[in-house]
Residue, then its C-alpha position, 0 to 999 in steps of 0.5 A: x866807749x871811745x869816740x867814733x870818727x867825726x866823718x862817720x855819718x851813717x850806719x852802726x859806727x855813727x853817733x846817731x846809732x850809739x845806743x844800738x851799737x852799745x846794745x850790739x856790743x853787749x850781744x857780741x860779748x855774750x856770743x864771745x863768752x858762749x864760744x869760749x865756754x864751749x871751747x872749755x866744755x868741748x875740751x873736757x868732753x873730748x878728753x873725759x869719755x871712755x869706751x869704744x863708742x866715745x871715740x867718734x864723739x871725742x874726735x868730732x869735738x876736737x875738730x869743733x874746738x878750733x872752730x869755736x875758738x875762731x868764732x870767739x876771736x871773730x866776735x872779739x875782733x868785731x867788738x873792738x871794731x865797734x869801739x868796744x873793749x873785749x872783756x877779760x876773764x874776770x867778767x866770765x860767768x858760766x852758763x853751760x850746765x848741760x855740758x858738765x861732765x857726766x857722773x859716768x864717763x861712759x855716758x856718751x849720750x849725756x855729752x851728745x845732748x849737752x852739745x846739742x843744747x849748747x849749739x841750740x843756745x848759740x843758734x838762738x842767740x845768733x839769730x837774735x843778733x842777725x835780726x838786731x843788725x838788720x838795717x843797722x850793721x850788715x858787716x856784723x850781720x854777715x859775719x854772724x850768718x857765717x858763724x850761724x852756718x857753722x853752729x847749725x852744722x855742729x848741731x846737725x852732726x850731733x843730732x845724727x849721733x843722738x838718732x843713732x843711739x836712740x835707734x839702738x835703744x841706748x838713749 
């Protein structure tokens, strides 16, 4: 890791918090990969599903792709600001088994449940980052709070889709 400026005496950029900064960078790297994997998963899920009922889900995912990509960009920028290095593609390890394409392309409920699971995982991880930053890094904390708000909105939207399918006996 690059040496921080000698003038930084307090906060996450100080030498005193080097270990915490490295822990935070690792958490941000995981968030970065989560967002990029979500982009890949949402891209296929916005293309693959078939049927009239799938159209609204596909459109919602298309909108979310750009937002998730922007989240990844923001996490990457913050990693760099904290004297880290944004990881390259060879470091990527997929985790989102819940968002793999379903056996039948008309299985929209599978997609909805996968989105809810992915958003829930992000929400849980981002809450951990927010808690970790308390008293150490208000800049990262504030950024992640904003991203958390977006993720909670995504999850809520797809929970609504699932409730509709459940009410109709389709889930």
